Backbone atoms as SQL, in Angstrom:
CREATE TABLE atoms (id INTEGER PRIMARY KEY, chain TEXT, resi INTEGER, resn TEXT, atom TEXT, x REAL, y REAL, z REAL);
INSERT INTO atoms VALUES
  (1, 'A', 1, 'MET', 'N', -57.212, 1.367, 9.828),
  (2, 'A', 1, 'MET', 'CA', -56.147, 1.563, 8.845),
  (3, 'A', 1, 'MET', 'C', -54.571, 1.496, 9.183),
  (4, 'A', 2, 'ARG', 'N', -54.427, 2.293, 10.417),
  (5, 'A', 2, 'ARG', 'CA', -53.330, 2.582, 10.986),
  (6, 'A', 2, 'ARG', 'C', -52.612, 1.279, 11.362),
  (7, 'A', 3, 'ARG', 'N', -53.636, 0.468, 11.985),
  (8, 'A', 3, 'ARG', 'CA', -53.215, -0.842, 12.400),
  (9, 'A', 3, 'ARG', 'C', -52.716, -1.721, 11.263),
  (10, 'A', 4, 'ALA', 'N', -53.159, -1.695, 10.108),
  (11, 'A', 4, 'ALA', 'CA', -52.659, -2.477, 9.025),
  (12, 'A', 4, 'ALA', 'C', -51.531, -1.975, 8.463),
  (13, 'A', 5, 'VAL', 'N', -51.320, -0.896, 8.493),
  (14, 'A', 5, 'VAL', 'CA', -50.068, -0.321, 8.028),
  (15, 'A', 5, 'VAL', 'C', -48.848, -0.692, 9.213),
  (16, 'A', 6, 'ALA', 'N', -49.155, -0.375, 10.436),
  (17, 'A', 6, 'ALA', 'CA', -48.121, -0.915, 11.354),
  (18, 'A', 6, 'ALA', 'C', -48.012, -2.311, 11.386),
  (19, 'A', 7, 'LEU', 'N', -48.990, -3.410, 11.161),
  (20, 'A', 7, 'LEU', 'CA', -48.710, -4.755, 10.824),
  (21, 'A', 7, 'LEU', 'C', -47.765, -5.188, 9.722),
  (22, 'A', 8, 'VAL', 'N', -48.036, -4.285, 8.614),
  (23, 'A', 8, 'VAL', 'CA', -47.241, -4.632, 7.518),
  (24, 'A', 8, 'VAL', 'C', -45.869, -4.279, 7.729),
  (25, 'A', 9, 'GLY', 'N', -45.698, -2.932, 8.337),
  (26, 'A', 9, 'GLY', 'CA', -44.287, -2.412, 8.736),
  (27, 'A', 9, 'GLY', 'C', -43.584, -3.502, 9.492),
  (28, 'A', 10, 'LEU', 'N', -44.288, -4.182, 10.340),
  (29, 'A', 10, 'LEU', 'CA', -43.628, -4.913, 11.319),
  (30, 'A', 10, 'LEU', 'C', -43.255, -6.014, 10.782),
  (31, 'A', 11, 'PHE', 'N', -44.242, -6.901, 9.983),
  (32, 'A', 11, 'PHE', 'CA', -43.738, -8.034, 9.232),
  (33, 'A', 11, 'PHE', 'C', -42.556, -7.737, 8.239),
  (34, 'A', 12, 'GLY', 'N', -42.684, -6.547, 7.581),
  (35, 'A', 12, 'GLY', 'CA', -41.560, -6.222, 6.772),
  (36, 'A', 12, 'GLY', 'C', -40.011, -6.263, 7.513),
  (37, 'A', 13, 'ILE', 'N', -40.073, -5.621, 8.652),
  (38, 'A', 13, 'ILE', 'CA', -38.919, -5.490, 9.433),
  (39, 'A', 13, 'ILE', 'C', -38.506, -7.048, 9.938),
  (40, 'A', 14, 'LEU', 'N', -39.564, -7.637, 10.350),
  (41, 'A', 14, 'LEU', 'CA', -39.213, -9.158, 10.792),
  (42, 'A', 14, 'LEU', 'C', -38.583, -10.043, 9.773),
  (43, 'A', 15, 'GLY', 'N', -39.381, -9.809, 8.625),
  (44, 'A', 15, 'GLY', 'CA', -38.939, -10.643, 7.438),
  (45, 'A', 15, 'GLY', 'C', -37.441, -10.278, 6.990),
  (46, 'A', 16, 'ALA', 'N', -37.038, -8.985, 7.118),
  (47, 'A', 16, 'ALA', 'CA', -35.912, -8.537, 6.544),
  (48, 'A', 16, 'ALA', 'C', -34.783, -8.933, 7.535),
  (49, 'A', 17, 'GLY', 'N', -35.179, -8.931, 8.925),
  (50, 'A', 17, 'GLY', 'CA', -34.220, -9.441, 9.909),
  (51, 'A', 17, 'GLY', 'C', -33.730, -10.959, 9.872),
  (52, 'A', 18, 'MET', 'N', -34.910, -11.578, 9.582),
  (53, 'A', 18, 'MET', 'CA', -34.774, -13.194, 9.454),
  (54, 'A', 18, 'MET', 'C', -33.754, -13.512, 8.136),
  (55, 'A', 19, 'SER', 'N', -34.354, -12.764, 7.242),
  (56, 'A', 19, 'SER', 'CA', -33.406, -13.014, 5.837),
  (57, 'A', 19, 'SER', 'C', -31.849, -12.796, 6.098),
  (58, 'A', 20, 'LEU', 'N', -31.668, -11.665, 6.963),
  (59, 'A', 20, 'LEU', 'CA', -30.309, -11.526, 7.335),
  (60, 'A', 20, 'LEU', 'C', -29.615, -12.362, 8.072),
  (61, 'A', 21, 'ALA', 'N', -30.461, -12.873, 8.913),
  (62, 'A', 21, 'ALA', 'CA', -29.931, -13.743, 10.065),
  (63, 'A', 21, 'ALA', 'C', -29.562, -15.137, 9.255),
  (64, 'A', 22, 'LEU', 'N', -30.349, -15.516, 8.332),
  (65, 'A', 22, 'LEU', 'CA', -30.098, -16.833, 7.571),
  (66, 'A', 22, 'LEU', 'C', -29.021, -16.873, 6.568),
  (67, 'A', 23, 'LEU', 'N', -28.624, -15.699, 6.159),
  (68, 'A', 23, 'LEU', 'CA', -27.549, -15.460, 5.118),
  (69, 'A', 23, 'LEU', 'C', -26.227, -16.049, 5.959),
  (70, 'A', 24, 'PRO', 'N', -25.517, -16.704, 4.784),
  (71, 'A', 24, 'PRO', 'CA', -24.222, -17.432, 5.424),
  (72, 'A', 24, 'PRO', 'C', -23.229, -16.169, 5.974),
  (73, 'A', 25, 'ALA', 'N', -22.690, -16.463, 7.082),
  (74, 'A', 25, 'ALA', 'CA', -21.760, -15.413, 7.724),
  (75, 'A', 25, 'ALA', 'C', -20.275, -15.756, 7.079),
  (76, 'A', 26, 'THR', 'N', -20.050, -15.115, 5.951),
  (77, 'A', 26, 'THR', 'CA', -18.666, -15.128, 5.344),
  (78, 'A', 26, 'THR', 'C', -17.741, -14.112, 5.664),
  (79, 'A', 27, 'GLY', 'N', -16.745, -14.391, 6.131),
  (80, 'A', 27, 'GLY', 'CA', -15.728, -13.206, 6.555),
  (81, 'A', 27, 'GLY', 'C', -15.015, -12.501, 5.061),
  (82, 'A', 28, 'THR', 'N', -15.229, -11.335, 4.861),
  (83, 'A', 28, 'THR', 'CA', -14.588, -10.740, 3.761),
  (84, 'A', 28, 'THR', 'C', -13.190, -10.296, 3.894),
  (85, 'A', 29, 'VAL', 'N', -12.363, -10.539, 3.036),
  (86, 'A', 29, 'VAL', 'CA', -10.863, -10.470, 3.166),
  (87, 'A', 29, 'VAL', 'C', -10.636, -9.655, 1.961),
  (88, 'A', 30, 'ALA', 'N', -9.870, -8.405, 2.074),
  (89, 'A', 30, 'ALA', 'CA', -9.389, -7.836, 1.028),
  (90, 'A', 30, 'ALA', 'C', -8.443, -8.335, 0.114),
  (91, 'A', 31, 'ALA', 'N', -8.363, -8.395, -1.141),
  (92, 'A', 31, 'ALA', 'CA', -7.439, -8.930, -1.985),
  (93, 'A', 31, 'ALA', 'C', -6.083, -8.288, -1.750),
  (94, 'A', 32, 'PRO', 'N', -5.031, -9.166, -1.782),
  (95, 'A', 32, 'PRO', 'CA', -3.698, -8.424, -1.573),
  (96, 'A', 32, 'PRO', 'C', -3.190, -7.803, -2.715),
  (97, 'A', 33, 'LYS', 'N', -2.786, -6.781, -2.533),
  (98, 'A', 33, 'LYS', 'CA', -2.187, -5.789, -3.674),
  (99, 'A', 33, 'LYS', 'C', -0.974, -6.487, -4.339),
  (100, 'A', 34, 'ALA', 'N', -0.897, -6.282, -5.712),
  (101, 'A', 34, 'ALA', 'CA', 0.066, -6.913, -6.467),
  (102, 'A', 34, 'ALA', 'C', 1.488, -6.252, -5.942),
  (103, 'A', 35, 'GLU', 'N', 2.496, -7.086, -6.204),
  (104, 'A', 35, 'GLU', 'CA', 3.680, -6.698, -5.733),
  (105, 'A', 35, 'GLU', 'C', 4.359, -5.278, -6.698),
  (106, 'A', 36, 'ARG', 'N', 4.820, -4.372, -6.085),
  (107, 'A', 36, 'ARG', 'CA', 5.176, -3.088, -6.734),
  (108, 'A', 36, 'ARG', 'C', 6.184, -2.424, -6.006),
  (109, 'A', 37, 'THR', 'N', 7.284, -2.010, -7.100),
  (110, 'A', 37, 'THR', 'CA', 8.460, -1.348, -6.786),
  (111, 'A', 37, 'THR', 'C', 8.340, 0.081, -6.919),
  (112, 'A', 38, 'TYR', 'N', 8.902, 0.685, -5.950),
  (113, 'A', 38, 'TYR', 'CA', 8.609, 2.330, -5.839),
  (114, 'A', 38, 'TYR', 'C', 10.260, 2.848, -5.751),
  (115, 'A', 39, 'LEU', 'N', 10.598, 3.718, -6.611),
  (116, 'A', 39, 'LEU', 'CA', 11.701, 4.470, -6.644),
  (117, 'A', 39, 'LEU', 'C', 11.669, 5.720, -5.765),
  (118, 'A', 40, 'ILE', 'N', 12.500, 5.833, -4.892),
  (119, 'A', 40, 'ILE', 'CA', 12.787, 6.823, -4.095),
  (120, 'A', 40, 'ILE', 'C', 13.906, 7.884, -4.258),
  (121, 'A', 41, 'PRO', 'N', 13.883, 9.121, -4.219),
  (122, 'A', 41, 'PRO', 'CA', 15.275, 9.813, -4.498),
  (123, 'A', 41, 'PRO', 'C', 16.118, 9.553, -3.346),
  (124, 'A', 42, 'ALA', 'N', 17.202, 9.367, -3.392),
  (125, 'A', 42, 'ALA', 'CA', 18.262, 8.897, -2.313),
  (126, 'A', 42, 'ALA', 'C', 18.356, 10.418, -1.517),
  (127, 'A', 43, 'GLY', 'N', 18.141, 11.517, -1.815),
  (128, 'A', 43, 'GLY', 'CA', 18.195, 12.803, -1.183),
  (129, 'A', 43, 'GLY', 'C', 16.669, 13.235, -0.833),
  (130, 'A', 44, 'ASP', 'N', 15.779, 12.372, -0.452),
  (131, 'A', 44, 'ASP', 'CA', 14.593, 12.925, -0.409),
  (132, 'A', 44, 'ASP', 'C', 14.400, 13.722, 1.000),
  (133, 'A', 45, 'GLY', 'N', 15.400, 13.687, 1.812),
  (134, 'A', 45, 'GLY', 'CA', 15.286, 14.709, 2.931),
  (135, 'A', 45, 'GLY', 'C', 14.916, 13.970, 4.239),
  (136, 'A', 46, 'TYR', 'N', 14.690, 12.771, 4.228),
  (137, 'A', 46, 'TYR', 'CA', 14.394, 12.099, 5.391),
  (138, 'A', 46, 'TYR', 'C', 15.499, 11.448, 5.930),
  (139, 'A', 47, 'GLY', 'N', 16.685, 11.171, 5.398),
  (140, 'A', 47, 'GLY', 'CA', 17.964, 10.714, 5.843),
  (141, 'A', 47, 'GLY', 'C', 17.861, 9.080, 6.123),
  (142, 'A', 48, 'VAL', 'N', 16.993, 8.529, 4.963),
  (143, 'A', 48, 'VAL', 'CA', 16.899, 7.186, 5.321),
  (144, 'A', 48, 'VAL', 'C', 17.712, 6.306, 4.278),
  (145, 'A', 49, 'ALA', 'N', 18.250, 7.201, 3.502),
  (146, 'A', 49, 'ALA', 'CA', 19.134, 6.543, 2.170),
  (147, 'A', 49, 'ALA', 'C', 20.025, 5.541, 2.658),
  (148, 'A', 50, 'ASP', 'N', 20.876, 5.838, 3.839),
  (149, 'A', 50, 'ASP', 'CA', 21.988, 4.889, 4.437),
  (150, 'A', 50, 'ASP', 'C', 21.406, 3.689, 5.017),
  (151, 'A', 51, 'CYS', 'N', 20.166, 3.755, 5.530),
  (152, 'A', 51, 'CYS', 'CA', 19.859, 2.344, 6.072),
  (153, 'A', 51, 'CYS', 'C', 19.427, 1.441, 4.903),
  (154, 'A', 52, 'ILE', 'N', 18.684, 2.092, 3.872),
  (155, 'A', 52, 'ILE', 'CA', 18.011, 1.259, 2.717),
  (156, 'A', 52, 'ILE', 'C', 19.242, 0.769, 1.864),
  (157, 'A', 53, 'ALA', 'N', 20.119, 1.820, 1.727),
  (158, 'A', 53, 'ALA', 'CA', 21.461, 1.290, 0.666),
  (159, 'A', 53, 'ALA', 'C', 22.333, 0.288, 1.499),
  (160, 'A', 54, 'SER', 'N', 22.493, 0.253, 2.654),
  (161, 'A', 54, 'SER', 'CA', 23.500, -0.498, 3.316),
  (162, 'A', 54, 'SER', 'C', 22.889, -2.100, 3.561),
  (163, 'A', 55, 'LYS', 'N', 21.445, -2.060, 3.734),
  (164, 'A', 55, 'LYS', 'CA', 20.736, -3.377, 3.814),
  (165, 'A', 55, 'LYS', 'C', 20.734, -3.688, 5.243),
  (166, 'A', 56, 'SER', 'N', 20.738, -2.674, 6.215),
  (167, 'A', 56, 'SER', 'CA', 20.875, -3.254, 7.495),
  (168, 'A', 56, 'SER', 'C', 19.613, -3.227, 8.233),
  (169, 'A', 57, 'GLU', 'N', 19.670, -3.533, 9.479),
  (170, 'A', 57, 'GLU', 'CA', 18.337, -4.083, 10.132),
  (171, 'A', 57, 'GLU', 'C', 17.473, -2.868, 9.866),
  (172, 'A', 58, 'CYS', 'N', 18.042, -1.556, 10.165),
  (173, 'A', 58, 'CYS', 'CA', 17.026, -0.372, 10.227),
  (174, 'A', 58, 'CYS', 'C', 16.391, -0.138, 8.635),
  (175, 'A', 59, 'GLY', 'N', 17.066, -0.769, 7.935),
  (176, 'A', 59, 'GLY', 'CA', 16.653, -0.471, 6.479),
  (177, 'A', 59, 'GLY', 'C', 15.289, -1.271, 6.154),
  (178, 'A', 60, 'GLN', 'N', 15.321, -2.626, 6.878),
  (179, 'A', 60, 'GLN', 'CA', 14.059, -3.589, 6.881),
  (180, 'A', 60, 'GLN', 'C', 12.928, -2.733, 7.385),
  (181, 'A', 61, 'ILE', 'N', 13.250, -2.126, 8.583),
  (182, 'A', 61, 'ILE', 'CA', 12.145, -1.579, 9.489),
  (183, 'A', 61, 'ILE', 'C', 11.653, -0.186, 8.516),
  (184, 'A', 62, 'VAL', 'N', 12.658, 0.415, 7.682),
  (185, 'A', 62, 'VAL', 'CA', 12.215, 1.603, 7.125),
  (186, 'A', 62, 'VAL', 'C', 11.342, 1.225, 5.823),
  (187, 'A', 63, 'ALA', 'N', 11.750, 0.145, 5.043),
  (188, 'A', 63, 'ALA', 'CA', 11.160, -0.316, 3.798),
  (189, 'A', 63, 'ALA', 'C', 10.015, -0.952, 4.357),
  (190, 'A', 64, 'ASP', 'N', 9.723, -1.523, 5.292),
  (191, 'A', 64, 'ASP', 'CA', 8.282, -2.018, 5.750),
  (192, 'A', 64, 'ASP', 'C', 7.490, -0.871, 6.229),
  (193, 'A', 65, 'ALA', 'N', 7.945, 0.256, 6.752),
  (194, 'A', 65, 'ALA', 'CA', 7.124, 1.415, 7.063),
  (195, 'A', 65, 'ALA', 'C', 6.639, 2.060, 5.749),
  (196, 'A', 66, 'TRP', 'N', 7.581, 2.292, 4.772),
  (197, 'A', 66, 'TRP', 'CA', 7.056, 2.938, 3.454),
  (198, 'A', 66, 'TRP', 'C', 5.991, 1.948, 2.944),
  (199, 'A', 67, 'CYS', 'N', 6.295, 0.834, 2.869),
  (200, 'A', 67, 'CYS', 'CA', 5.338, -0.194, 2.240),
  (201, 'A', 67, 'CYS', 'C', 3.953, -0.218, 2.805),
  (202, 'A', 68, 'GLU', 'N', 3.750, -0.066, 4.104),
  (203, 'A', 68, 'GLU', 'CA', 2.633, 0.064, 5.025),
  (204, 'A', 68, 'GLU', 'C', 2.099, 1.414, 4.644),
  (205, 'A', 69, 'SER', 'N', 2.596, 2.432, 4.390),
  (206, 'A', 69, 'SER', 'CA', 2.155, 3.803, 4.291),
  (207, 'A', 69, 'SER', 'C', 1.556, 3.711, 2.633),
  (208, 'A', 70, 'GLN', 'N', 2.019, 2.962, 1.740),
  (209, 'A', 70, 'GLN', 'CA', 1.489, 2.811, 0.578),
  (210, 'A', 70, 'GLN', 'C', 0.529, 1.752, 0.212),
  (211, 'A', 71, 'GLY', 'N', -0.008, 1.108, 1.410),
  (212, 'A', 71, 'GLY', 'CA', -1.193, 0.236, 1.487),
  (213, 'A', 71, 'GLY', 'C', -0.941, -1.138, 1.359),
  (214, 'A', 72, 'HIS', 'N', 0.574, -1.669, 1.287),
  (215, 'A', 72, 'HIS', 'CA', 0.984, -3.028, 1.185),
  (216, 'A', 72, 'HIS', 'C', 1.396, -3.451, 2.674),
  (217, 'A', 73, 'ARG', 'N', 1.851, -4.791, 2.779),
  (218, 'A', 73, 'ARG', 'CA', 1.905, -5.380, 3.888),
  (219, 'A', 73, 'ARG', 'C', 3.474, -5.214, 4.455),
  (220, 'A', 74, 'VAL', 'N', 4.489, -5.593, 3.595),
  (221, 'A', 74, 'VAL', 'CA', 5.865, -5.752, 4.124),
  (222, 'A', 74, 'VAL', 'C', 6.707, -5.525, 2.746),
  (223, 'A', 75, 'ALA', 'N', 7.767, -5.109, 3.076),
  (224, 'A', 75, 'ALA', 'CA', 8.803, -5.055, 1.912),
  (225, 'A', 75, 'ALA', 'C', 9.479, -6.331, 1.519),
  (226, 'A', 76, 'THR', 'N', 9.249, -6.485, 0.422),
  (227, 'A', 76, 'THR', 'CA', 10.093, -7.864, 0.068),
  (228, 'A', 76, 'THR', 'C', 11.558, -7.625, -0.355),
  (229, 'A', 77, 'ALA', 'N', 11.863, -6.474, -0.788),
  (230, 'A', 77, 'ALA', 'CA', 13.274, -6.196, -1.467),
  (231, 'A', 77, 'ALA', 'C', 13.579, -4.708, -1.083),
  (232, 'A', 78, 'TYR', 'N', 14.817, -4.332, -0.975),
  (233, 'A', 78, 'TYR', 'CA', 15.042, -2.925, -0.856),
  (234, 'A', 78, 'TYR', 'C', 16.672, -2.649, -1.057),
  (235, 'A', 79, 'GLY', 'N', 16.928, -1.564, -1.386),
  (236, 'A', 79, 'GLY', 'CA', 18.351, -1.338, -1.735),
  (237, 'A', 79, 'GLY', 'C', 18.457, -0.166, -2.903),
  (238, 'A', 80, 'LEU', 'N', 19.668, -0.219, -3.252),
  (239, 'A', 80, 'LEU', 'CA', 19.979, 1.102, -4.623),
  (240, 'A', 80, 'LEU', 'C', 19.193, 0.350, -5.718),
  (241, 'A', 81, 'ALA', 'N', 18.608, 1.475, -6.407),
  (242, 'A', 81, 'ALA', 'CA', 17.939, 1.031, -7.550),
  (243, 'A', 81, 'ALA', 'C', 18.987, 0.581, -8.790),
  (244, 'A', 82, 'ALA', 'N', 18.584, -0.426, -9.701),
  (245, 'A', 82, 'ALA', 'CA', 19.519, -0.725, -10.745),
  (246, 'A', 82, 'ALA', 'C', 19.365, 0.098, -11.695),
  (247, 'A', 83, 'PRO', 'N', 20.562, 0.561, -12.328),
  (248, 'A', 83, 'PRO', 'CA', 20.307, 1.449, -13.551),
  (249, 'A', 83, 'PRO', 'C', 19.393, 1.286, -14.633),
  (250, 'A', 84, 'GLU', 'N', 18.954, -0.150, -14.639),
  (251, 'A', 84, 'GLU', 'CA', 17.681, -0.243, -15.682),
  (252, 'A', 84, 'GLU', 'C', 16.533, 0.139, -15.049),
  (253, 'A', 85, 'ASP', 'N', 16.542, 0.159, -13.879),
  (254, 'A', 85, 'ASP', 'CA', 15.112, 0.563, -13.128),
  (255, 'A', 85, 'ASP', 'C', 14.687, 1.818, -13.408),
  (256, 'A', 86, 'PHE', 'N', 15.560, 2.780, -13.658),
  (257, 'A', 86, 'PHE', 'CA', 15.047, 4.222, -13.925),
  (258, 'A', 86, 'PHE', 'C', 15.959, 4.728, -15.266),
  (259, 'A', 87, 'THR', 'N', 15.358, 5.860, -15.833),
  (260, 'A', 87, 'THR', 'CA', 15.789, 6.441, -16.900),
  (261, 'A', 87, 'THR', 'C', 16.241, 7.688, -16.784),
  (262, 'A', 88, 'GLY', 'N', 17.136, 8.236, -17.672),
  (263, 'A', 88, 'GLY', 'CA', 17.480, 9.715, -17.537),
  (264, 'A', 88, 'GLY', 'C', 16.664, 10.568, -18.337),
  (265, 'A', 89, 'SER', 'N', 15.286, 10.279, -18.035),
  (266, 'A', 89, 'SER', 'CA', 14.269, 11.344, -18.932),
  (267, 'A', 89, 'SER', 'C', 14.740, 12.683, -19.098),
  (268, 'A', 90, 'THR', 'N', 15.175, 13.123, -18.091),
  (269, 'A', 90, 'THR', 'CA', 15.325, 14.641, -18.281),
  (270, 'A', 90, 'THR', 'C', 16.856, 15.257, -18.495),
  (271, 'A', 91, 'PRO', 'N', 17.013, 15.873, -19.559),
  (272, 'A', 91, 'PRO', 'CA', 18.503, 16.091, -19.849),
  (273, 'A', 91, 'PRO', 'C', 19.184, 16.969, -18.769),
  (274, 'A', 92, 'ARG', 'N', 20.429, 16.322, -18.688),
  (275, 'A', 92, 'ARG', 'CA', 21.423, 16.991, -17.722),
  (276, 'A', 92, 'ARG', 'C', 22.184, 18.123, -18.155),
  (277, 'A', 93, 'GLN', 'N', 22.143, 19.070, -17.436),
  (278, 'A', 93, 'GLN', 'CA', 22.970, 20.249, -17.814),
  (279, 'A', 93, 'GLN', 'C', 24.521, 20.256, -17.262),
  (280, 'A', 94, 'ALA', 'N', 25.480, 20.573, -18.186),
  (281, 'A', 94, 'ALA', 'CA', 26.904, 20.352, -17.858),
  (282, 'A', 94, 'ALA', 'C', 27.303, 21.009, -16.629),
  (283, 'A', 95, 'SER', 'N', 26.458, 21.912, -16.189),
  (284, 'A', 95, 'SER', 'CA', 27.101, 22.339, -14.843),
  (285, 'A', 95, 'SER', 'C', 26.480, 21.748, -13.659),
  (286, 'A', 96, 'ALA', 'N', 25.375, 20.858, -13.856),
  (287, 'A', 96, 'ALA', 'CA', 24.641, 20.209, -12.735),
  (288, 'A', 96, 'ALA', 'C', 25.462, 19.229, -12.186),
  (289, 'A', 97, 'ALA', 'N', 25.305, 18.698, -10.843),
  (290, 'A', 97, 'ALA', 'CA', 25.907, 17.720, -10.295),
  (291, 'A', 97, 'ALA', 'C', 25.456, 16.585, -10.567),
  (292, 'A', 98, 'PRO', 'N', 26.188, 15.337, -10.707),
  (293, 'A', 98, 'PRO', 'CA', 25.673, 14.102, -10.941),
  (294, 'A', 98, 'PRO', 'C', 24.373, 13.524, -9.857),
  (295, 'A', 99, 'ALA', 'N', 23.289, 13.196, -10.661),
  (296, 'A', 99, 'ALA', 'CA', 22.203, 12.706, -9.455),
  (297, 'A', 99, 'ALA', 'C', 22.643, 11.406, -8.723),
  (298, 'A', 100, 'GLU', 'N', 22.114, 11.497, -7.442),
  (299, 'A', 100, 'GLU', 'CA', 22.276, 10.455, -6.831),
  (300, 'A', 100, 'GLU', 'C', 21.578, 9.144, -6.978),
  (301, 'A', 101, 'GLN', 'N', 22.077, 7.978, -7.079),
  (302, 'A', 101, 'GLN', 'CA', 21.299, 6.872, -7.542),
  (303, 'A', 101, 'GLN', 'C', 19.861, 6.703, -6.559),
  (304, 'A', 102, 'PRO', 'N', 18.938, 6.534, -7.261),
  (305, 'A', 102, 'PRO', 'CA', 17.838, 6.316, -6.307),
  (306, 'A', 102, 'PRO', 'C', 17.650, 5.181, -5.510),
  (307, 'A', 103, 'LEU', 'N', 16.845, 5.085, -4.634),
  (308, 'A', 103, 'LEU', 'CA', 16.617, 3.904, -3.764),
  (309, 'A', 103, 'LEU', 'C', 15.425, 3.087, -4.275),
  (310, 'A', 104, 'ALA', 'N', 15.141, 1.883, -4.299),
  (311, 'A', 104, 'ALA', 'CA', 14.180, 0.898, -4.837),
  (312, 'A', 104, 'ALA', 'C', 13.776, 0.286, -3.560),
  (313, 'A', 105, 'ILE', 'N', 12.436, 0.200, -3.317),
  (314, 'A', 105, 'ILE', 'CA', 11.614, -0.498, -2.402),
  (315, 'A', 105, 'ILE', 'C', 10.597, -1.374, -3.014),
  (316, 'A', 106, 'THR', 'N', 10.564, -2.699, -2.988),
  (317, 'A', 106, 'THR', 'CA', 9.601, -3.547, -3.576),
  (318, 'A', 106, 'THR', 'C', 8.673, -3.982, -2.310),
  (319, 'A', 107, 'CYS', 'N', 7.367, -3.702, -2.566),
  (320, 'A', 107, 'CYS', 'CA', 6.473, -4.075, -1.613),
  (321, 'A', 107, 'CYS', 'C', 5.480, -5.056, -2.137),
  (322, 'A', 108, 'GLY', 'N', 5.251, -5.932, -1.323),
  (323, 'A', 108, 'GLY', 'CA', 4.189, -7.284, -1.491),
  (324, 'A', 108, 'GLY', 'C', 3.134, -7.337, -0.461),
  (325, 'A', 109, 'GLY', 'N', 2.013, -7.739, -1.153),
  (326, 'A', 109, 'GLY', 'CA', 0.949, -8.182, -0.185),
  (327, 'A', 109, 'GLY', 'C', 0.130, -6.783, 0.115);
């Protein structure tokens, strides 16, 4: 009886191994993420606003790093956000200082 169970188990393992060996070897590639624009407060505390706002070489590096941290490949655009990209959804108080214009980083891939 034990010999029969062992043979059935052996043939099951061999059959599973052969079926996996015969499957086509296709490389799976993750679908690229859709393009997305992120709005970041200019005074976020990291001191990267000057690089991104001036569109200098360091801005591309910072924007690419931001996109990578969000799961994208590269930054396709970066700079100051256009006024139509953000709203004043919270009411301003008369004594409050005007808010700095946020930064926009568009990530693709």
